[in-house]
VEXTI-306332 format. One record per residue (C-alpha): residue number from 1; x, y, z; chain; residue in one letter. Coordinates in Angstrom, 3 decimals. Example, Ala and Ser with C-alpha at 12.3 -4.5 7.8 and 13.67 -1.06 7.14 Angstrom:
REM residues 2
@i = 1 | x = 12.300 | y = -4.500 | z = 7.800 | ch = A | aa = A
@i = 2 | x = 13.670 | y = -1.060 | z = 7.140 | ch = A | aa = S
//
This chain:
REM residues 213
@i = 1 | x = 208.755 | y = 197.844 | z = 80.864 | ch = A | aa = M
@i = 2 | x = 211.442 | y = 196.413 | z = 78.578 | ch = A | aa = S
@i = 3 | x = 210.967 | y = 193.320 | z = 76.461 | ch = A | aa = A
@i = 4 | x = 213.491 | y = 191.511 | z = 78.662 | ch = A | aa = S
@i = 5 | x = 211.548 | y = 192.409 | z = 81.795 | ch = A | aa = A
@i = 6 | x = 208.308 | y = 191.213 | z = 80.227 | ch = A | aa = H
@i = 7 | x = 209.991 | y = 187.954 | z = 79.189 | ch = A | aa = A
@i = 8 | x = 211.232 | y = 187.386 | z = 82.742 | ch = A | aa = R
@i = 9 | x = 207.792 | y = 188.091 | z = 84.175 | ch = A | aa = R
@i = 10 | x = 206.121 | y = 185.722 | z = 81.719 | ch = A | aa = E
@i = 11 | x = 208.659 | y = 183.048 | z = 82.676 | ch = A | aa = R
@i = 12 | x = 207.939 | y = 183.499 | z = 86.380 | ch = A | aa = T
@i = 13 | x = 204.163 | y = 183.542 | z = 85.970 | ch = A | aa = E
@i = 14 | x = 204.253 | y = 180.466 | z = 83.727 | ch = A | aa = L
@i = 15 | x = 206.296 | y = 178.567 | z = 86.320 | ch = A | aa = A
@i = 16 | x = 203.854 | y = 179.560 | z = 89.062 | ch = A | aa = E
@i = 17 | x = 200.902 | y = 178.453 | z = 86.945 | ch = A | aa = L
@i = 18 | x = 202.585 | y = 175.125 | z = 86.178 | ch = A | aa = M
@i = 19 | x = 202.915 | y = 174.430 | z = 89.896 | ch = A | aa = L
@i = 20 | x = 199.280 | y = 175.349 | z = 90.522 | ch = A | aa = V
@i = 21 | x = 197.810 | y = 173.109 | z = 87.804 | ch = A | aa = V
@i = 22 | x = 200.249 | y = 170.223 | z = 88.342 | ch = A | aa = G
@i = 23 | x = 202.322 | y = 167.997 | z = 86.048 | ch = A | aa = P
@i = 24 | x = 199.457 | y = 166.235 | z = 84.268 | ch = A | aa = D
@i = 25 | x = 197.407 | y = 169.282 | z = 83.267 | ch = A | aa = A
@i = 26 | x = 196.623 | y = 169.686 | z = 79.562 | ch = A | aa = P
@i = 27 | x = 198.112 | y = 172.378 | z = 77.368 | ch = A | aa = T
@i = 28 | x = 197.249 | y = 173.752 | z = 73.932 | ch = A | aa = L
@i = 29 | x = 200.360 | y = 172.001 | z = 72.589 | ch = A | aa = C
@i = 30 | x = 198.786 | y = 168.873 | z = 71.141 | ch = A | aa = E
@i = 31 | x = 199.753 | y = 165.771 | z = 73.091 | ch = A | aa = G
@i = 32 | x = 201.729 | y = 167.660 | z = 75.728 | ch = A | aa = W
@i = 33 | x = 200.994 | y = 167.948 | z = 79.432 | ch = A | aa = T
@i = 34 | x = 202.524 | y = 170.675 | z = 81.563 | ch = A | aa = T
@i = 35 | x = 205.359 | y = 168.271 | z = 82.396 | ch = A | aa = R
@i = 36 | x = 206.096 | y = 167.844 | z = 78.689 | ch = A | aa = D
@i = 37 | x = 206.000 | y = 171.581 | z = 78.091 | ch = A | aa = L
@i = 38 | x = 208.327 | y = 172.250 | z = 81.029 | ch = A | aa = A
@i = 39 | x = 210.762 | y = 169.646 | z = 79.693 | ch = A | aa = A
@i = 40 | x = 210.659 | y = 171.312 | z = 76.269 | ch = A | aa = H
@i = 41 | x = 211.528 | y = 174.693 | z = 77.774 | ch = A | aa = L
@i = 42 | x = 214.409 | y = 173.264 | z = 79.807 | ch = A | aa = V
@i = 43 | x = 215.792 | y = 171.324 | z = 76.825 | ch = A | aa = A
@i = 44 | x = 215.520 | y = 174.386 | z = 74.596 | ch = A | aa = R
@i = 45 | x = 217.721 | y = 176.458 | z = 76.892 | ch = A | aa = E
@i = 46 | x = 220.133 | y = 173.853 | z = 78.250 | ch = A | aa = S
@i = 47 | x = 220.599 | y = 171.308 | z = 75.446 | ch = A | aa = R
@i = 48 | x = 221.502 | y = 172.994 | z = 72.151 | ch = A | aa = P
@i = 49 | x = 222.073 | y = 169.567 | z = 70.580 | ch = A | aa = D
@i = 50 | x = 218.442 | y = 168.695 | z = 71.266 | ch = A | aa = A
@i = 51 | x = 217.091 | y = 172.118 | z = 70.349 | ch = A | aa = A
@i = 52 | x = 218.211 | y = 171.559 | z = 66.742 | ch = A | aa = L
@i = 53 | x = 215.483 | y = 168.967 | z = 66.361 | ch = A | aa = G
@i = 54 | x = 212.868 | y = 171.691 | z = 66.727 | ch = A | aa = L
@i = 55 | x = 213.823 | y = 173.053 | z = 63.305 | ch = A | aa = V
@i = 56 | x = 215.665 | y = 170.160 | z = 61.640 | ch = A | aa = V
@i = 57 | x = 213.236 | y = 167.317 | z = 60.957 | ch = A | aa = G
@i = 58 | x = 215.733 | y = 164.406 | z = 60.900 | ch = A | aa = P
@i = 59 | x = 216.871 | y = 165.320 | z = 64.416 | ch = A | aa = L
@i = 60 | x = 213.354 | y = 165.386 | z = 65.890 | ch = A | aa = A
@i = 61 | x = 213.729 | y = 161.865 | z = 67.292 | ch = A | aa = G
@i = 62 | x = 216.853 | y = 162.809 | z = 69.227 | ch = A | aa = W
@i = 63 | x = 215.118 | y = 165.897 | z = 70.573 | ch = A | aa = T
@i = 64 | x = 212.162 | y = 163.803 | z = 71.724 | ch = A | aa = A
@i = 65 | x = 214.466 | y = 161.361 | z = 73.553 | ch = A | aa = R
@i = 66 | x = 216.364 | y = 164.134 | z = 75.311 | ch = A | aa = V
@i = 67 | x = 213.140 | y = 165.869 | z = 76.262 | ch = A | aa = Q
@i = 68 | x = 211.670 | y = 162.624 | z = 77.615 | ch = A | aa = A
@i = 69 | x = 214.720 | y = 162.115 | z = 79.791 | ch = A | aa = G
@i = 70 | x = 214.451 | y = 165.640 | z = 81.179 | ch = A | aa = I
@i = 71 | x = 210.741 | y = 165.115 | z = 81.860 | ch = A | aa = A
@i = 72 | x = 211.532 | y = 162.133 | z = 84.131 | ch = A | aa = D
@i = 73 | x = 212.926 | y = 164.317 | z = 86.910 | ch = A | aa = Q
@i = 74 | x = 210.714 | y = 165.408 | z = 89.823 | ch = A | aa = P
@i = 75 | x = 208.209 | y = 167.967 | z = 88.623 | ch = A | aa = Y
@i = 76 | x = 209.092 | y = 170.667 | z = 91.207 | ch = A | aa = P
@i = 77 | x = 212.753 | y = 170.451 | z = 90.108 | ch = A | aa = D
@i = 78 | x = 211.719 | y = 170.695 | z = 86.478 | ch = A | aa = L
@i = 79 | x = 209.590 | y = 173.790 | z = 87.076 | ch = A | aa = V
@i = 80 | x = 212.383 | y = 175.344 | z = 89.159 | ch = A | aa = R
@i = 81 | x = 214.657 | y = 175.060 | z = 86.111 | ch = A | aa = K
@i = 82 | x = 212.021 | y = 176.752 | z = 83.966 | ch = A | aa = V
@i = 83 | x = 211.787 | y = 179.553 | z = 86.524 | ch = A | aa = R
@i = 84 | x = 215.532 | y = 180.099 | z = 87.044 | ch = A | aa = T
@i = 85 | x = 216.304 | y = 180.080 | z = 83.331 | ch = A | aa = G
@i = 86 | x = 219.246 | y = 178.867 | z = 81.255 | ch = A | aa = P
@i = 87 | x = 222.609 | y = 177.739 | z = 82.633 | ch = A | aa = P
@i = 88 | x = 225.459 | y = 180.245 | z = 82.511 | ch = A | aa = T
@i = 89 | x = 227.080 | y = 178.773 | z = 79.410 | ch = A | aa = L
@i = 90 | x = 223.863 | y = 178.649 | z = 77.399 | ch = A | aa = S
@i = 91 | x = 223.463 | y = 181.009 | z = 74.453 | ch = A | aa = V
@i = 92 | x = 220.185 | y = 182.039 | z = 76.080 | ch = A | aa = F
@i = 93 | x = 222.205 | y = 183.657 | z = 78.889 | ch = A | aa = S
@i = 94 | x = 223.838 | y = 186.157 | z = 76.537 | ch = A | aa = L
@i = 95 | x = 222.749 | y = 189.804 | z = 76.901 | ch = A | aa = P
@i = 96 | x = 219.787 | y = 190.659 | z = 74.714 | ch = A | aa = G
@i = 97 | x = 218.858 | y = 187.079 | z = 73.862 | ch = A | aa = V
@i = 98 | x = 216.105 | y = 186.973 | z = 76.473 | ch = A | aa = D
@i = 99 | x = 214.250 | y = 189.856 | z = 74.843 | ch = A | aa = A
@i = 100 | x = 214.666 | y = 188.571 | z = 71.300 | ch = A | aa = Q
@i = 101 | x = 214.228 | y = 184.825 | z = 71.764 | ch = A | aa = A
@i = 102 | x = 212.096 | y = 184.374 | z = 74.865 | ch = A | aa = N
@i = 103 | x = 209.366 | y = 187.002 | z = 74.942 | ch = A | aa = L
@i = 104 | x = 207.032 | y = 185.426 | z = 72.391 | ch = A | aa = V
@i = 105 | x = 208.059 | y = 181.916 | z = 73.472 | ch = A | aa = E
@i = 106 | x = 206.990 | y = 182.440 | z = 77.078 | ch = A | aa = F
@i = 107 | x = 203.894 | y = 184.509 | z = 76.297 | ch = A | aa = V
@i = 108 | x = 202.606 | y = 181.796 | z = 73.956 | ch = A | aa = V
@i = 109 | x = 203.389 | y = 178.949 | z = 76.337 | ch = A | aa = H
@i = 110 | x = 201.898 | y = 180.860 | z = 79.283 | ch = A | aa = H
@i = 111 | x = 198.675 | y = 181.032 | z = 77.275 | ch = A | aa = E
@i = 112 | x = 199.075 | y = 177.380 | z = 76.250 | ch = A | aa = D
@i = 113 | x = 198.743 | y = 176.357 | z = 79.891 | ch = A | aa = V
@i = 114 | x = 196.210 | y = 178.974 | z = 80.946 | ch = A | aa = L
@i = 115 | x = 193.759 | y = 178.463 | z = 78.071 | ch = A | aa = R
@i = 116 | x = 193.789 | y = 174.682 | z = 78.315 | ch = A | aa = A
@i = 117 | x = 192.322 | y = 174.761 | z = 81.834 | ch = A | aa = Q
@i = 118 | x = 188.562 | y = 174.553 | z = 82.512 | ch = A | aa = P
@i = 119 | x = 186.950 | y = 177.937 | z = 83.113 | ch = A | aa = G
@i = 120 | x = 189.981 | y = 179.952 | z = 82.038 | ch = A | aa = W
@i = 121 | x = 189.630 | y = 183.709 | z = 81.749 | ch = A | aa = L
@i = 122 | x = 191.576 | y = 185.927 | z = 79.323 | ch = A | aa = P
@i = 123 | x = 194.398 | y = 188.014 | z = 80.724 | ch = A | aa = R
@i = 124 | x = 194.531 | y = 191.775 | z = 80.309 | ch = A | aa = T
@i = 125 | x = 198.057 | y = 192.436 | z = 79.092 | ch = A | aa = L
@i = 126 | x = 199.944 | y = 195.672 | z = 79.775 | ch = A | aa = P
@i = 127 | x = 199.563 | y = 198.002 | z = 76.807 | ch = A | aa = A
@i = 128 | x = 203.293 | y = 198.085 | z = 76.095 | ch = A | aa = D
@i = 129 | x = 203.454 | y = 194.279 | z = 76.037 | ch = A | aa = L
@i = 130 | x = 200.494 | y = 194.068 | z = 73.650 | ch = A | aa = A
@i = 131 | x = 202.160 | y = 196.668 | z = 71.414 | ch = A | aa = D
@i = 132 | x = 205.405 | y = 194.699 | z = 71.409 | ch = A | aa = E
@i = 133 | x = 203.591 | y = 191.468 | z = 70.518 | ch = A | aa = L
@i = 134 | x = 201.848 | y = 193.236 | z = 67.643 | ch = A | aa = W
@i = 135 | x = 205.195 | y = 194.557 | z = 66.389 | ch = A | aa = A
@i = 136 | x = 206.708 | y = 191.071 | z = 66.578 | ch = A | aa = R
@i = 137 | x = 203.720 | y = 189.652 | z = 64.695 | ch = A | aa = L
@i = 138 | x = 204.121 | y = 192.277 | z = 61.986 | ch = A | aa = A
@i = 139 | x = 207.720 | y = 191.104 | z = 61.469 | ch = A | aa = R
@i = 140 | x = 207.005 | y = 187.368 | z = 61.454 | ch = A | aa = T
@i = 141 | x = 203.507 | y = 187.045 | z = 60.007 | ch = A | aa = S
@i = 142 | x = 204.675 | y = 186.261 | z = 56.477 | ch = A | aa = R
@i = 143 | x = 206.738 | y = 183.374 | z = 57.815 | ch = A | aa = L
@i = 144 | x = 203.946 | y = 182.128 | z = 60.063 | ch = A | aa = L
@i = 145 | x = 201.350 | y = 182.247 | z = 57.285 | ch = A | aa = Y
@i = 146 | x = 203.624 | y = 181.084 | z = 54.471 | ch = A | aa = R
@i = 147 | x = 201.565 | y = 177.908 | z = 54.007 | ch = A | aa = R
@i = 148 | x = 198.219 | y = 179.721 | z = 53.888 | ch = A | aa = A
@i = 149 | x = 196.358 | y = 178.912 | z = 50.650 | ch = A | aa = P
@i = 150 | x = 194.531 | y = 182.271 | z = 50.714 | ch = A | aa = V
@i = 151 | x = 195.330 | y = 185.898 | z = 51.407 | ch = A | aa = G
@i = 152 | x = 195.407 | y = 186.778 | z = 55.107 | ch = A | aa = V
@i = 153 | x = 194.954 | y = 190.184 | z = 56.746 | ch = A | aa = T
@i = 154 | x = 195.281 | y = 190.752 | z = 60.499 | ch = A | aa = L
@i = 155 | x = 193.416 | y = 193.611 | z = 62.206 | ch = A | aa = V
@i = 156 | x = 194.101 | y = 194.587 | z = 65.806 | ch = A | aa = R
@i = 157 | x = 191.306 | y = 195.760 | z = 68.138 | ch = A | aa = T
@i = 158 | x = 193.183 | y = 196.545 | z = 71.372 | ch = A | aa = D
@i = 159 | x = 195.531 | y = 199.298 | z = 70.302 | ch = A | aa = G
@i = 160 | x = 197.160 | y = 201.190 | z = 67.431 | ch = A | aa = P
@i = 161 | x = 198.683 | y = 199.557 | z = 64.422 | ch = A | aa = G
@i = 162 | x = 197.903 | y = 199.346 | z = 60.730 | ch = A | aa = A
@i = 163 | x = 196.410 | y = 196.082 | z = 59.443 | ch = A | aa = P
@i = 164 | x = 199.026 | y = 193.439 | z = 58.666 | ch = A | aa = I
@i = 165 | x = 199.083 | y = 191.697 | z = 55.297 | ch = A | aa = T
@i = 166 | x = 200.306 | y = 188.332 | z = 56.491 | ch = A | aa = A
@i = 167 | x = 199.835 | y = 186.678 | z = 53.104 | ch = A | aa = K
@i = 168 | x = 199.007 | y = 188.258 | z = 49.785 | ch = A | aa = G
@i = 169 | x = 196.489 | y = 186.667 | z = 47.497 | ch = A | aa = G
@i = 170 | x = 192.845 | y = 186.356 | z = 46.597 | ch = A | aa = D
@i = 171 | x = 190.425 | y = 185.567 | z = 48.140 | ch = A | aa = P
@i = 172 | x = 191.354 | y = 187.266 | z = 51.401 | ch = A | aa = V
@i = 173 | x = 190.464 | y = 186.128 | z = 54.909 | ch = A | aa = V
@i = 174 | x = 190.511 | y = 188.861 | z = 57.568 | ch = A | aa = T
@i = 175 | x = 191.220 | y = 187.969 | z = 61.187 | ch = A | aa = L
@i = 176 | x = 190.270 | y = 190.577 | z = 63.802 | ch = A | aa = T
@i = 177 | x = 191.048 | y = 190.498 | z = 67.523 | ch = A | aa = G
@i = 178 | x = 193.428 | y = 191.486 | z = 70.290 | ch = A | aa = R
@i = 179 | x = 197.142 | y = 191.309 | z = 69.583 | ch = A | aa = A
@i = 180 | x = 197.591 | y = 188.296 | z = 71.879 | ch = A | aa = I
@i = 181 | x = 194.774 | y = 186.359 | z = 70.221 | ch = A | aa = D
@i = 182 | x = 196.032 | y = 187.111 | z = 66.719 | ch = A | aa = L
@i = 183 | x = 199.520 | y = 186.034 | z = 67.772 | ch = A | aa = L
@i = 184 | x = 198.231 | y = 182.756 | z = 69.193 | ch = A | aa = L
@i = 185 | x = 196.114 | y = 182.151 | z = 66.100 | ch = A | aa = S
@i = 186 | x = 199.180 | y = 182.638 | z = 63.906 | ch = A | aa = S
@i = 187 | x = 200.848 | y = 179.796 | z = 65.848 | ch = A | aa = F
@i = 188 | x = 197.885 | y = 177.540 | z = 65.134 | ch = A | aa = G
@i = 189 | x = 196.173 | y = 177.817 | z = 68.510 | ch = A | aa = R
@i = 190 | x = 192.378 | y = 177.465 | z = 68.436 | ch = A | aa = R
@i = 191 | x = 191.400 | y = 178.732 | z = 71.906 | ch = A | aa = A
@i = 192 | x = 191.305 | y = 182.343 | z = 70.722 | ch = A | aa = V
@i = 193 | x = 188.770 | y = 185.164 | z = 70.438 | ch = A | aa = A
@i = 194 | x = 189.232 | y = 186.065 | z = 66.783 | ch = A | aa = V
@i = 195 | x = 186.580 | y = 187.118 | z = 64.279 | ch = A | aa = D
@i = 196 | x = 187.179 | y = 185.561 | z = 60.870 | ch = A | aa = I
@i = 197 | x = 185.660 | y = 187.122 | z = 57.754 | ch = A | aa = V
@i = 198 | x = 185.862 | y = 185.643 | z = 54.280 | ch = A | aa = G
@i = 199 | x = 184.073 | y = 183.264 | z = 51.995 | ch = A | aa = T
@i = 200 | x = 183.161 | y = 179.928 | z = 53.547 | ch = A | aa = A
@i = 201 | x = 185.583 | y = 178.146 | z = 51.225 | ch = A | aa = E
@i = 202 | x = 188.461 | y = 180.501 | z = 51.977 | ch = A | aa = A
@i = 203 | x = 187.923 | y = 180.328 | z = 55.744 | ch = A | aa = V
@i = 204 | x = 187.748 | y = 176.538 | z = 55.634 | ch = A | aa = A
@i = 205 | x = 190.936 | y = 176.374 | z = 53.574 | ch = A | aa = A
@i = 206 | x = 192.807 | y = 178.558 | z = 56.060 | ch = A | aa = L
@i = 207 | x = 191.502 | y = 176.718 | z = 59.105 | ch = A | aa = E
@i = 208 | x = 192.561 | y = 173.368 | z = 57.660 | ch = A | aa = S
@i = 209 | x = 196.145 | y = 174.533 | z = 57.056 | ch = A | aa = T
@i = 210 | x = 198.677 | y = 173.812 | z = 59.822 | ch = A | aa = P
@i = 211 | x = 200.488 | y = 176.982 | z = 60.889 | ch = A | aa = L
@i = 212 | x = 203.887 | y = 176.906 | z = 62.560 | ch = A | aa = S
@i = 213 | x = 207.445 | y = 178.055 | z = 62.242 | ch = A | aa = L
//
């Protein structure tokens, strides 16, 4: 299955899960309910003026106000917009953008909702999707771990792929797990099945460092 097809499926399954758990369910995004997360996804694809605040600190307040306004609409309408995707004139509607910009976004947020629920069970991802996530992590790990105060090596357990040196340095902390769990960990999520090996001081230093784009 293509990356675009996987991104569309993750979008659909996330929307279905959001309806099942309801608007006030927790997510792994600190301080956000499912309503907040849905509003973020809609704003990201339909309000480029607000999306700038995700990467430009001084505009974060404007982004928050736009997102809050979007969140005020009826929850079923909000989730429908997540499911149907960007408006025609959005840059996210251009060919190829879905595969490049949305695959990791929707996989991570799907897990953000799933793993925040009581009694959640891990998903078994298609092998080609896991391979694609590992490839994406290999390309972005240095950016994601740029703030790490120690060396970081990522080792995959659910398929092929050489270990990733996400951050050079000494001492080194090695994280081992499935591609999806290593990806989530690199975005700062804690609800992951990852083995961490290193000195106590190095592990503590890494775990206390906020990771994000």
